[in-house]
VMD Tcl script that draws the C-alpha trace (Angstrom):
set ca {
  {1.58 -20.91 29.81}
  {3.89 -19.99 26.81}
  {3.08 -16.74 25.20}
  {3.09 -18.11 21.91}
  {0.61 -20.80 22.80}
  {-1.56 -18.29 24.32}
  {-1.48 -16.02 21.29}
  {-2.40 -18.73 18.89}
  {-5.34 -19.97 21.12}
  {-6.50 -16.20 21.06}
  {-6.42 -16.37 17.25}
  {-8.28 -19.62 17.04}
  {-10.93 -18.24 19.44}
  {-11.59 -15.32 17.27}
  {-11.60 -17.42 14.05}
  {-14.02 -19.90 15.73}
  {-16.28 -16.66 16.82}
  {-16.11 -15.43 13.01}
  {-17.13 -18.83 11.99}
  {-19.96 -19.85 14.53}
  {-21.58 -16.34 14.98}
  {-24.25 -15.50 12.41}
  {-23.04 -12.82 10.38}
  {-19.52 -13.20 11.53}
  {-18.18 -13.24 7.82}
  {-19.88 -9.89 7.26}
  {-18.25 -8.57 10.43}
  {-14.85 -9.90 9.32}
  {-15.08 -8.25 6.12}
  {-15.84 -4.86 7.70}
  {-12.83 -5.42 9.75}
  {-10.68 -6.10 6.85}
  {-11.97 -3.11 4.95}
  {-11.42 -0.97 7.99}
  {-7.84 -2.07 8.41}
  {-7.01 -1.59 4.45}
  {-8.50 1.74 4.78}
  {-6.47 2.54 7.95}
  {-3.35 1.30 5.85}
  {-3.96 3.49 2.86}
  {-4.60 6.48 5.23}
  {-1.36 5.91 6.84}
  {0.43 5.92 3.63}
  {-1.29 9.10 2.72}
  {-0.30 10.62 6.18}
  {3.34 9.46 5.65}
  {3.54 10.95 1.93}
  {2.49 14.23 3.37}
  {4.95 14.19 6.10}
  {7.60 13.21 3.45}
  {6.45 16.07 1.18}
  {6.68 18.76 3.89}
  {10.23 17.60 4.92}
  {11.52 17.41 1.35}
  {9.80 20.18 -0.45}
  {12.70 21.88 -1.43}
  {14.61 19.03 -3.04}
  {11.38 18.29 -5.02}
  {11.00 21.65 -6.30}
  {14.66 21.57 -7.38}
  {13.92 18.52 -9.59}
  {12.33 20.72 -12.28}
  {8.80 20.44 -13.76}
  {9.28 17.46 -15.83}
  {10.90 15.12 -13.27}
  {8.65 16.26 -10.55}
  {5.60 15.62 -12.56}
  {7.01 11.92 -13.61}
  {7.57 11.31 -9.92}
  {4.20 12.32 -8.81}
  {2.83 10.26 -11.71}
  {4.68 7.24 -10.53}
  {3.71 7.42 -6.83}
  {0.02 8.08 -8.04}
  {0.24 4.91 -10.18}
  {1.53 2.93 -7.39}
  {-0.75 4.25 -4.81}
  {-3.74 3.47 -7.14}
  {-2.25 0.01 -8.02}
  {-1.94 -0.78 -4.32}
  {-5.74 0.04 -3.80}
  {-6.80 -2.23 -6.46}
  {-4.72 -5.03 -5.69}
  {-7.65 -7.19 -4.67}
  {-9.36 -6.64 -8.19}
  {-6.20 -7.07 -10.21}
  {-5.36 -10.50 -8.52}
  {-8.54 -11.96 -9.47}
  {-7.19 -12.78 -13.04}
  {-3.63 -13.67 -14.23}
  {-3.62 -10.78 -16.56}
  {-4.49 -8.42 -13.61}
  {-1.63 -9.96 -11.86}
  {0.77 -9.32 -14.59}
  {-0.54 -5.66 -14.94}
  {0.07 -4.99 -11.29}
  {3.61 -6.37 -11.34}
  {4.20 -4.08 -14.52}
  {2.64 -1.13 -12.86}
  {4.47 -1.42 -9.47}
  {7.84 -2.31 -11.37}
  {7.27 0.76 -13.54}
  {6.35 3.07 -10.78}
  {9.52 1.83 -8.65}
  {11.80 2.11 -11.61}
  {10.66 5.73 -12.20}
  {10.83 6.97 -8.64}
  {14.53 5.26 -8.50}
  {15.74 6.81 -11.77}
  {14.47 10.13 -10.79}
  {16.21 10.00 -7.30}
  {19.34 8.50 -8.93}
  {19.62 11.11 -11.57}
  {18.91 13.94 -8.87}
  {21.62 12.86 -6.54}
  {24.35 12.57 -9.39}
  {26.05 15.95 -10.01}
}
mol new
graphics top color blue
foreach p $ca { graphics top sphere $p radius 0.5 }
foreach p [lrange $ca 0 end-1] q [lrange $ca 1 end] { graphics top cylinder $p $q radius 0.2 }
display resetview
């Protein structure tokens, strides 16, 4: 049996269990929530590693730029955590795009100006 066919059958079997078992939807919700928390925890862990590796460069930015960088990263992090709620309305979707774009632009601008001498 082809590995791709086997994998598709496994996914279909798990989907059938979620649909057929009473309370399977709640279990799927718990699994999705756990995966989301794991993803956000991984982002926080990655951020802490990056902070430790680039601490000297961050402190050389100065207080204003470093504060703007931290604010942009915090806005992006909070926007990612609120994605589900923001995508429920069209205004929320536009706000999500604007917040992520503003955060990305701020980080890019700070890094770009810091690397120019």
